[in-house]
KOLMI-628768 format. One line per field, with one value per residue (C-alpha): residue number from 1; residue in three letters; z, x, y. Coordinates in nm, 2 decimals, padded with zeros to 4 digits. Layout:
N
num <- NUM  ...
residu <- ala  ...
c3 <- Z  ...
c1 <- X  ...
c2 <- Y  ...
//
This chain:
267
num <- 1  2  3  4  5  6  7  8  9  10  11  12  13  14  15  16  17  18  19  20  21  22  23  24  25  26  27  28  29  30  31  32  33  34  35  36  37  38  39  40  41  42  43  44  45  46  47  48  49  50  51  52  53  54  55  56  57  58  59  60  61  62  63  64  65  66  67  68  69  70  71  72  73  74  75  76  77  78  79  80  81  82  83  84  85  86  87  88  89  90  91  92  93  94  95  96  97  98  99  100  101  102  103  104  105  106  107  108  109  110  111  112  113  114  115  116  117  118  119  120  121  122  123  124  125  126  127  128  129  130  131  132  133  134  135  136  137  138  139  140  141  142  143  144  145  146  147  148  149  150  151  152  153  154  155  156  157  158  159  160  161  162  163  164  165  166  167  168  169  170  171  172  173  174  175  176  177  178  179  180  181  182  183  184  185  186  187  188  189  190  191  192  193  194  195  196  197  198  199  200  201  202  203  204  205  206  207  208  209  210  211  212  213  214  215  216  217  218  219  220  221  222  223  224  225  226  227  228  229  230  231  232  233  234  235  236  237  238  239  240  241  242  243  244  245  246  247  248  249  250  251  252  253  254  255  256  257  258  259  260  261  262  263  264  265  266  267
residu <- met  ile  val  ile  lys  val  gly  gly  ser  ala  gly  ile  asp  tyr  asp  ala  leu  cys  asp  asp  leu  ala  glu  leu  trp  his  lys  gly  gln  arg  ser  val  leu  val  his  gly  gly  ser  asp  glu  thr  asn  lys  leu  ala  gln  ala  leu  gly  his  pro  pro  arg  phe  val  thr  ser  pro  ser  gly  tyr  thr  ser  arg  tyr  thr  asp  arg  arg  thr  leu  glu  ile  phe  glu  met  val  tyr  cys  gly  thr  ala  asn  lys  gly  leu  val  glu  arg  leu  gln  gly  arg  gly  val  asn  ala  val  gly  leu  ser  gly  leu  asp  gly  arg  leu  leu  his  gly  lys  arg  lys  ala  asn  ile  arg  ile  ile  glu  gln  gly  arg  gln  met  val  leu  arg  asp  asp  trp  thr  gly  ser  ile  glu  gly  val  asn  glu  gly  leu  leu  gln  thr  leu  leu  asp  gly  gly  tyr  met  pro  val  val  ala  pro  leu  ala  cys  gly  glu  asn  gly  glu  ala  leu  asn  val  asp  gly  asp  arg  ala  ala  ala  ala  ile  ala  ala  ala  leu  arg  ala  glu  thr  leu  leu  leu  leu  ser  asn  val  pro  gly  leu  leu  arg  asn  phe  pro  asp  glu  ser  ser  leu  ile  ala  his  ile  pro  gln  ala  glu  ile  glu  glu  tyr  ala  gly  phe  ala  glu  gly  arg  met  lys  lys  lys  val  leu  gly  ala  gln  glu  ala  leu  ala  ala  gly  val  gly  arg  val  val  leu  gly  asp  ala  arg  gly  ala  gly  cys  val  ser  arg  ala  leu  ala  gly  ala  gly  thr  val  ile  gln
c3 <- 06.30  06.12  05.74  05.62  05.30  05.16  04.88  04.58  04.55  04.54  04.86  05.04  05.19  05.11  05.27  05.61  05.57  05.52  05.80  06.03  05.90  05.92  06.27  06.38  06.17  06.36  06.69  06.59  06.45  06.16  05.90  05.53  05.31  05.03  04.82  04.55  04.26  04.12  04.06  03.86  03.68  03.58  03.45  03.26  03.10  02.98  02.85  02.67  02.49  02.68  02.96  03.26  03.27  03.60  03.62  03.91  03.99  04.05  04.42  04.42  04.41  04.18  04.01  03.72  03.41  03.30  02.94  02.84  02.76  03.09  03.27  03.09  03.22  03.56  03.57  03.45  03.75  04.03  03.96  03.85  03.97  04.26  04.41  04.35  04.47  04.82  04.80  04.75  05.02  05.27  05.17  05.23  05.58  05.67  05.59  05.37  05.18  04.89  04.62  04.44  04.31  04.39  04.07  04.17  04.34  04.31  04.61  04.55  04.33  04.23  03.95  03.67  03.61  03.24  03.22  03.48  03.52  03.56  03.58  03.33  03.26  03.47  03.27  03.35  03.10  03.06  02.98  02.83  02.81  03.16  03.36  03.70  03.97  04.31  04.55  04.64  04.85  04.98  04.95  05.32  05.31  05.08  05.30  05.62  05.45  05.37  05.70  05.89  05.68  05.81  05.49  05.46  05.17  04.97  04.76  04.45  04.42  04.11  04.14  03.95  03.77  03.72  03.38  03.51  03.37  03.56  03.72  03.87  04.21  04.48  04.69  05.01  04.98  04.89  05.21  05.39  05.27  05.35  05.70  05.74  05.61  05.84  06.14  06.18  06.50  06.31  05.95  05.86  05.56  05.51  05.24  05.18  05.42  05.81  05.81  05.75  05.76  05.85  05.63  05.34  05.26  05.60  05.80  06.13  06.10  06.15  06.29  06.54  06.64  06.50  06.67  06.41  06.46  06.34  06.01  05.80  05.97  05.91  05.54  05.42  05.51  05.28  04.96  04.65  04.74  05.11  05.01  04.93  05.24  05.46  05.27  05.32  05.69  05.72  05.55  05.75  06.08  05.97  05.90  06.25  06.22  06.55  06.44  06.14  06.13  05.84  05.89  05.73  05.53  05.47  05.76  05.98  06.20  06.01  06.09  06.46  06.48  06.33  06.56  06.85  06.74  06.51  06.26  06.23  06.45  06.36  06.62
c1 <- 02.12  01.79  01.71  01.38  01.20  00.94  00.71  00.62  00.25  00.00  -00.10  00.25  00.35  00.71  00.73  00.62  00.84  01.13  01.04  01.05  01.38  01.54  01.45  01.55  01.88  01.96  01.92  02.20  01.99  02.20  01.97  01.97  01.66  01.56  01.28  01.03  00.87  00.63  00.32  00.55  00.71  00.36  00.25  00.58  00.56  00.21  00.31  00.60  00.38  00.51  00.26  00.37  00.31  00.28  00.33  00.25  00.50  00.39  00.45  00.20  00.43  00.35  00.64  00.69  00.79  01.12  01.22  01.52  01.28  01.09  01.44  01.53  01.20  01.26  01.59  01.46  01.22  01.41  01.75  01.60  01.30  01.22  01.57  01.67  01.34  01.38  01.75  01.63  01.37  01.64  01.89  01.63  01.61  01.97  02.03  02.34  02.18  02.36  02.13  02.27  02.14  02.25  02.44  02.67  02.99  02.82  02.63  02.39  02.52  02.32  02.24  02.00  01.70  01.70  01.40  01.11  00.82  00.46  00.11  -00.13  -00.47  -00.42  -00.11  00.25  00.46  00.83  00.91  01.25  01.45  01.38  01.61  01.52  01.76  01.80  02.04  02.35  02.56  02.58  02.88  02.84  03.18  03.06  02.75  02.96  03.21  02.91  02.76  03.10  03.13  02.79  02.58  02.25  02.24  01.93  01.93  01.72  01.67  01.88  02.15  02.47  02.47  02.75  02.85  02.81  02.44  02.16  01.90  01.56  01.55  01.26  01.29  01.17  01.42  01.68  01.62  01.63  01.97  02.10  01.96  02.12  02.46  02.47  02.35  02.06  01.85  01.52  01.40  01.09  00.90  00.65  00.38  00.02  -00.14  -00.10  00.05  -00.06  -00.43  -00.63  -00.92  -00.77  -00.85  -01.00  -00.76  -00.93  -00.82  -00.45  -00.23  -00.03  00.25  00.39  00.65  00.92  00.84  00.50  00.55  00.46  00.12  00.05  00.18  -00.14  -00.31  -00.07  -00.22  -00.04  00.29  00.24  00.36  00.70  00.71  00.66  00.91  01.15  01.07  01.14  01.48  01.59  01.50  01.67  02.00  01.99  01.80  01.65  01.28  01.08  00.79  00.54  00.41  00.20  00.38  00.08  00.11  00.31  00.55  00.55  00.89  00.88  00.54  00.66  00.97  00.74  00.56  00.27  00.20  00.28  00.58  00.77  01.03
c2 <- -06.84  -06.86  -06.92  -06.77  -06.90  -06.66  -06.79  -06.60  -06.66  -06.38  -06.20  -06.19  -05.87  -05.83  -05.47  -05.59  -05.88  -05.68  -05.44  -05.73  -05.88  -05.54  -05.48  -05.84  -05.77  -05.45  -05.64  -05.88  -06.16  -06.35  -06.47  -06.58  -06.51  -06.74  -06.65  -06.75  -06.58  -06.82  -06.57  -06.31  -06.59  -06.72  -06.37  -06.30  -06.63  -06.56  -06.21  -06.37  -06.65  -06.94  -07.02  -07.22  -07.59  -07.78  -08.14  -08.40  -08.68  -09.03  -08.95  -08.66  -08.37  -08.08  -07.89  -07.65  -07.82  -07.64  -07.65  -07.41  -07.12  -07.15  -07.18  -06.84  -06.67  -06.83  -06.65  -06.32  -06.32  -06.50  -06.36  -06.02  -05.84  -06.08  -06.09  -05.73  -05.61  -05.77  -05.64  -05.29  -05.31  -05.43  -05.18  -04.90  -05.03  -05.02  -05.39  -05.46  -05.73  -05.92  -06.08  -06.41  -06.72  -07.07  -07.07  -06.81  -06.94  -07.28  -07.19  -07.47  -07.74  -08.04  -08.30  -08.22  -08.44  -08.44  -08.67  -08.66  -08.90  -08.74  -08.85  -08.70  -08.81  -09.12  -09.23  -09.22  -09.04  -08.93  -08.57  -08.47  -08.17  -08.07  -07.83  -07.89  -08.05  -08.19  -08.02  -08.23  -07.97  -07.62  -07.37  -07.27  -07.12  -06.82  -06.78  -06.76  -06.51  -06.30  -06.33  -06.27  -05.94  -05.82  -05.89  -06.06  -06.32  -06.31  -06.63  -06.71  -07.10  -07.19  -07.43  -07.52  -07.85  -08.09  -07.92  -07.57  -07.57  -07.34  -07.58  -07.48  -07.63  -07.64  -07.33  -07.48  -07.78  -07.52  -07.34  -07.67  -07.75  -07.40  -07.43  -07.78  -07.65  -07.34  -07.55  -07.32  -07.32  -07.23  -07.26  -07.06  -07.15  -06.85  -06.83  -06.71  -06.95  -06.96  -07.32  -07.68  -07.69  -08.00  -07.91  -07.69  -07.42  -07.35  -07.15  -07.21  -07.57  -07.48  -07.77  -07.59  -07.85  -08.17  -08.38  -08.47  -08.83  -08.79  -08.57  -08.87  -08.89  -08.54  -08.53  -08.64  -08.30  -08.10  -07.97  -07.85  -07.65  -07.75  -08.09  -07.98  -07.76  -08.04  -08.25  -07.97  -07.96  -08.32  -08.29  -07.99  -08.16  -08.49  -08.28  -08.13  -07.80  -07.74  -07.67  -07.57  -07.33  -07.32  -06.95  -06.68  -06.39  -06.18  -05.94  -05.72  -05.90  -06.20  -06.33  -06.24  -06.42  -06.73  -06.72  -06.71  -07.01  -06.87  -07.12  -07.49  -07.57  -07.89  -08.01
//
């Protein structure tokens, strides 16, 4: 079992990704795909006159501030064009993919963070009316039912809150939770960089291998969204996933290359 998370930033080759996923699937590789959609969400938000706002927590993690209107735009892209675009590509390659969000069947359930603390202009502030959440559980039975039926789940990272409300959750951490629930051998976190870079954005400074016990020592090299990927890797390994690979989704064979160790391997 492998779980693949592909980001939603510019430059990712989704056709090449689906080519590789389909080839592995037809060889018998069971897998779950979790996806992003940040670039398209930003574009749609701008077009609808509700531009995105990104905030930084006191611990240094950057995330999207999700008021109710932003959540609706997030759903339009993640549950709509991003999710169904990947399902369409996979169906065209003979993979019987099923697109769903973590909200469906309470696939991902969690707790809403109605108030979040941020650092802005050097001051700590509290933002209210936020619709982000933390994942507290995975409905692995739903995923196993789909996998046993010959389907590939394609998951958009929303979760179901305690009162049934939709929540925006981090895609990398969602993939880590799914990988842990399914006792996956490998979690691939693929994006538009080759892995963790010692000197960002110099791609020749790739860190090829990190022992699990030394993740904290290397976390300082993570910039921007990579911080959440390293955190997701840490959570997955602590929950029993065999290894995590931070890999590149910009070219042909990206899944196969990551499985072969291309990128940053943490185990």
